[in-house]
C-alpha positions in Angstrom: 225.3 120.9 141.0 226.4 124.3 139.6 230.1 123.3 139.8 229.5 120.2 137.7 227.5 122.2 135.2 230.3 124.8 134.7 232.9 122.0 134.4 230.8 120.2 131.8 230.3 123.3 129.6 234.0 124.1 129.4 235.7 123.5 126.0 237.0 120.0 125.9 240.7 121.0 126.2 240.0 123.2 129.2 237.9 120.5 130.8 240.5 117.8 130.2 243.4 120.0 131.6 241.3 121.0 134.6 240.4 117.4 135.3 244.0 116.2 135.1 245.3 119.0 137.3 242.6 118.6 139.9 243.0 114.9 139.9 246.8 115.3 140.5 246.1 117.8 143.4 243.5 115.4 144.8 246.1 112.6 144.8 248.7 114.8 146.5 246.2 116.0 149.1 245.7 112.4 150.2 249.2 112.6 151.6 249.0 115.9 153.4 250.2 114.5 156.6 253.5 113.9 154.9 253.7 116.7 152.4 251.9 119.3 154.5 249.9 120.4 151.5 246.1 120.4 152.2 243.5 121.4 149.6 243.3 124.9 151.0 247.1 125.2 150.6 247.0 124.0 147.0 244.1 126.4 146.4 246.2 129.4 147.6 248.9 128.4 145.2 246.9 127.4 142.1 243.6 129.4 142.5 244.9 132.8 141.4 246.5 131.2 138.3 243.5 129.1 137.3 240.7 131.6 137.9 242.3 135.0 137.2 240.4 137.5 135.1 242.3 138.8 132.1 242.3 142.3 133.3 242.0 142.6 137.1 242.9 145.3 139.6 244.8 144.4 142.8 241.8 145.2 144.9 239.7 142.9 142.8 242.2 140.1 143.1 242.2 140.5 146.8 238.5 140.6 147.2 238.0 137.6 144.8 240.8 135.6 146.4 238.7 134.0 149.1 236.0 132.8 146.7 238.6 131.5 144.2 240.4 129.6 147.0 237.2 128.1 148.3 236.2 127.0 144.8 239.6 125.4 144.0 239.7 123.8 147.4 236.2 122.3 146.8 237.3 121.0 143.4 240.2 119.2 145.0 238.3 117.8 148.0 235.3 116.7 146.0 237.1 115.6 142.9 235.5 112.1 142.6 231.9 113.4 142.8 232.5 116.5 140.7 234.3 114.7 137.9 232.3 111.4 138.6 235.5 109.3 138.7 235.9 106.2 140.7 239.2 107.3 142.2 240.6 105.1 144.9 244.0 105.5 146.6 245.6 103.3 149.0 245.7 105.3 152.2 245.6 104.5 155.9 242.4 104.7 158.0 244.0 107.7 159.8 244.4 109.6 156.5 240.8 108.7 155.5 239.4 109.9 158.8 241.4 113.1 158.6 240.0 113.7 155.1 236.4 113.1 156.3 236.8 115.4 159.3 238.2 118.3 157.2 235.6 118.2 154.4 232.1 119.5 154.6 229.2 118.8 152.4 229.3 120.2 148.9 225.7 121.5 149.3 226.8 123.6 152.4 229.7 125.1 150.4 227.4 126.0 147.5 224.9 127.6 149.8 227.6 129.6 151.6 229.0 130.7 148.2 225.6 131.8 146.9 224.9 133.7 150.1 228.2 135.4 149.8 227.7 136.4 146.2 224.2 137.7 146.9 225.7 139.9 149.7 228.1 141.6 147.3 
């Protein structure tokens, strides 16, 4: 997918740091029933820091925020398939079911993002 391509063309240091951070957030998100931090919540906190343009107006930050948060949330939720890791955590069936219900297909997200970008 497009997201995998962008991750793979990052300089090695950037790719490694991104992978480590997103892996950590993916792990923490598995326990959102306890810590109350879902992938969208982590995206709100980390998105603007991770994907900020070097020179950006306040209006631009606000208008880009939704797309940035969607991307970071997707990176967290789809970590194993984006980074092609065999990540397994011990979690209850309840947590697994909640995770499945809250996620949607990566292809749907990419299509929505492409439509949104074309509309701008």
